[in-house]
C-alpha positions in Angstrom: 0.2 -3.3 -4.6 2.5 -6.2 -5.6 2.3 -7.3 -9.2 1.5 -11.0 -9.2 3.8 -13.3 -11.3 2.8 -16.3 -13.3 4.2 -18.4 -10.5 1.9 -16.6 -8.0 -1.1 -17.2 -10.2 -0.2 -20.9 -10.5 0.2 -21.2 -6.7 -3.2 -19.5 -6.2 -4.8 -22.0 -8.5 -3.1 -24.9 -6.8 -4.2 -23.5 -3.4 -7.8 -23.3 -4.5 -7.9 -26.9 -5.9 -6.2 -28.3 -2.9 -8.4 -26.5 -0.4 -11.6 -27.6 -2.2 -10.4 -31.2 -2.3 -9.4 -31.2 1.3 -12.7 -29.7 2.3 -14.7 -32.3 0.4 -12.8 -35.3 1.7 -13.0 -34.0 5.2 -16.8 -34.0 4.9 -17.4 -37.0 2.6 -15.9 -40.4 2.4 -14.0 -41.1 -0.9 -16.2 -44.2 -1.4 -19.3 -42.0 -1.8 -17.7 -39.9 -4.6 -17.6 -41.1 -8.2 -16.0 -37.9 -9.7 -15.0 -34.4 -8.7 -14.4 -31.5 -11.1 -12.8 -28.4 -9.7 -12.4 -25.5 -12.1 -10.4 -22.4 -11.1 -10.6 -19.4 -13.4 -8.2 -16.4 -12.8 -8.4 -13.1 -14.6 -5.6 -10.7 -13.7 -5.8 -7.3 -15.4 -6.7 -4.3 -13.2 -7.2 -6.6 -10.3 -7.6 -10.3 -9.6 -10.9 -11.9 -10.3 -11.2 -15.5 -9.1 -14.0 -18.0 -9.9 -14.1 -21.4 -8.3 -16.6 -24.0 -9.5 -16.9 -27.4 -7.9 -19.0 -30.3 -9.3 -19.3 -33.5 -7.4 -20.8 -36.7 -8.8 -22.0 -38.8 -5.8 -22.6 -42.6 -5.7 -26.3 -43.4 -6.0 -26.2 -44.8 -2.5 -24.8 -41.6 -1.0 -27.2 -39.4 1.0 -24.9 -36.4 0.8 -26.3 -33.0 -0.3 -24.8 -31.3 -3.3 -24.4 -28.1 -1.4 -21.1 -29.5 -0.3 -19.8 -28.4 -3.7 -20.7 -24.8 -3.0 -19.2 -25.0 0.5 -16.0 -26.4 -1.0 -15.8 -23.5 -3.5 -16.4 -21.0 -0.7 -13.7 -22.6 1.4 -11.3 -22.5 -1.6 -11.9 -18.7 -2.0 -11.2 -18.2 1.7 -7.9 -20.0 1.4 -7.0 -17.9 -1.6 -7.6 -14.8 0.5 -5.3 -16.1 3.2 -2.6 -16.9 0.6 -2.9 -13.4 -0.9 -2.6 -11.9 2.6 0.6 -13.8 3.1 2.0 -12.5 -0.2 1.1 -8.9 0.5 2.5 -9.1 4.0 5.8 -10.6 2.8 6.0 -8.0 0.1 5.3 -5.1 2.4 7.8 -6.4 5.0 10.4 -6.9 2.4 10.0 -3.4 1.1 10.2 -2.0 4.6 13.3 -4.0 5.3 15.0 -2.8 2.1 14.0 0.8 2.8 15.3 0.5 6.4 18.7 -0.8 5.3 19.0 1.8 2.5 18.3 4.6 5.0 20.5 3.0 7.6 23.5 2.6 5.2 23.0 6.1 3.8 23.1 7.4 7.3 26.3 5.6 8.0 27.9 6.9 4.8 26.9 10.5 5.7 28.6 10.1 9.1 31.8 8.8 7.5 32.2 12.0 5.4 
């Protein structure tokens, strides 16, 4: 498994916040929202634990259900999974490429002797 860098963790957090905001504004007009609080907590020790909490303060005239906040948090977690899949896939492909070139060049060197 690839070890995540601080840059990877920052990108995961940014991905979660962006995904939650995009989801909310796709479902609800900005005029109906007074405030949004999106909190992403990452713990990276033996594995990666992610907690996304979304709080939305709607205008009094809005008829929107607060379950949109939970749906936005779920959407953010799905986007994090997609992002991590891309990181792992790139890492595995990169390792295989390096391994292939190493074997390939070693083989050529053996032939030259």
